[in-house]
C-alpha positions in Angstrom: -47.6 -74.4 -17.7 -48.5 -77.4 -15.7 -48.0 -77.5 -12.0 -45.2 -80.1 -12.1 -43.3 -78.2 -14.8 -43.7 -75.0 -12.9 -42.4 -76.6 -9.7 -39.4 -78.0 -11.6 -38.7 -74.6 -13.2 -38.9 -72.8 -9.8 -36.7 -75.5 -8.2 -34.1 -75.0 -10.9 -34.1 -71.3 -10.5 -33.7 -71.6 -6.7 -31.0 -74.3 -7.1 -29.1 -72.4 -9.7 -29.3 -69.2 -7.7 -27.9 -70.9 -4.6 -25.1 -72.5 -6.6 -24.1 -69.3 -8.3 -24.3 -67.4 -5.0 -22.2 -69.9 -3.1 -19.6 -70.1 -5.9 -19.2 -66.3 -6.1 -18.9 -65.9 -2.3 -16.4 -68.8 -2.2 -14.3 -67.1 -4.9 -14.4 -63.9 -3.0 -13.4 -65.6 0.3 -10.6 -67.5 -1.5 -9.4 -64.2 -3.0 -9.3 -62.6 0.5 -7.3 -65.6 1.8 -4.9 -65.4 -1.1 -4.4 -61.7 -0.7 -4.0 -62.1 3.1 -7.0 -59.9 3.8 -8.8 -60.6 7.1 -12.5 -59.9 7.5 -11.7 -57.2 10.1 -8.5 -55.8 8.6 -10.0 -52.7 7.0 -13.4 -51.3 6.2 -15.1 -53.3 3.4 -15.7 -51.2 0.3 -19.4 -50.0 0.0 -21.5 -51.3 -2.8 -21.1 -49.4 -6.0 -22.5 -50.8 -9.2 -19.9 -49.0 -11.3 -17.0 -50.2 -9.1 -18.4 -53.7 -9.2 -17.5 -54.2 -12.8 -14.1 -52.8 -12.3 -13.5 -55.0 -9.2 -14.6 -58.1 -11.1 -12.4 -57.3 -14.1 -9.4 -56.8 -11.9 -10.4 -60.0 -9.9 -10.7 -58.2 -6.6 -12.3 -60.3 -3.9 -14.8 -57.5 -3.0 -16.3 -57.7 -6.5 -17.0 -61.4 -6.1 -18.4 -61.0 -2.6 -20.8 -58.2 -3.7 -21.9 -60.1 -6.8 -22.5 -63.2 -4.6 -24.6 -61.1 -2.2 -26.5 -59.7 -5.1 -27.2 -63.2 -6.4 -28.5 -64.2 -2.9 -30.8 -61.2 -2.9 -32.0 -61.5 -6.5 -32.7 -65.3 -6.4 -36.1 -65.0 -4.6 -37.2 -62.2 -7.0 -36.3 -64.3 -10.0 -38.3 -67.1 -8.5 -41.3 -64.9 -8.1 -41.0 -63.7 -11.7 -40.7 -67.3 -12.9 -43.8 -68.2 -10.9 -45.7 -65.2 -12.3 -45.0 -66.3 -15.9 -45.9 -69.9 -15.0 -49.2 -68.9 -13.4 -50.0 -66.6 -16.3 -49.4 -69.4 -18.8 -51.7 -71.7 -16.7 -54.4 -69.0 -16.7 -54.3 -68.7 -12.9 -55.3 -65.1 -12.4 -55.5 -65.1 -8.6 -51.9 -66.5 -8.4 -50.7 -64.0 -11.0 -52.2 -61.2 -8.8 -50.5 -62.7 -5.7 -47.1 -62.9 -7.5 -47.5 -59.3 -8.7 -48.2 -58.1 -5.1 -45.2 -60.1 -3.8 -43.0 -58.7 -6.6 -44.2 -55.1 -5.9 -43.4 -55.6 -2.2 -39.9 -56.8 -3.0 -39.4 -53.8 -5.3 -40.7 -51.4 -2.7 -38.5 -52.9 0.0 -35.5 -52.6 -2.3 -36.3 -49.0 -3.2 -36.8 -48.1 0.5 -33.6 -49.9 1.5 -31.7 -48.1 -1.2 -32.9 -44.8 0.2 -35.1 -43.8 -2.6 
């Protein structure tokens, strides 16, 4: 993959991630406003992947807010993965190694943050 094409692909990944994140967060906030839920009214439900699908299916604001936050968190990881594949296609071994190290650091941080 040529440098210009890789930059465009990474830019598209970051742009799409930002748009999706903002849209999901906006839907969640609009849902809170429509349901007359204030940000300090009650404790926010903790993140639960199984509950996320139920909340989204029932159009609960918390589901959209959690999914928006997940999109914010995952966008940089997807960018690193896209770069890794682009560097591999271009035969840039050093940059592939750097991308692998960065991805490993992201995964380790996520595992430590999740408590495991």
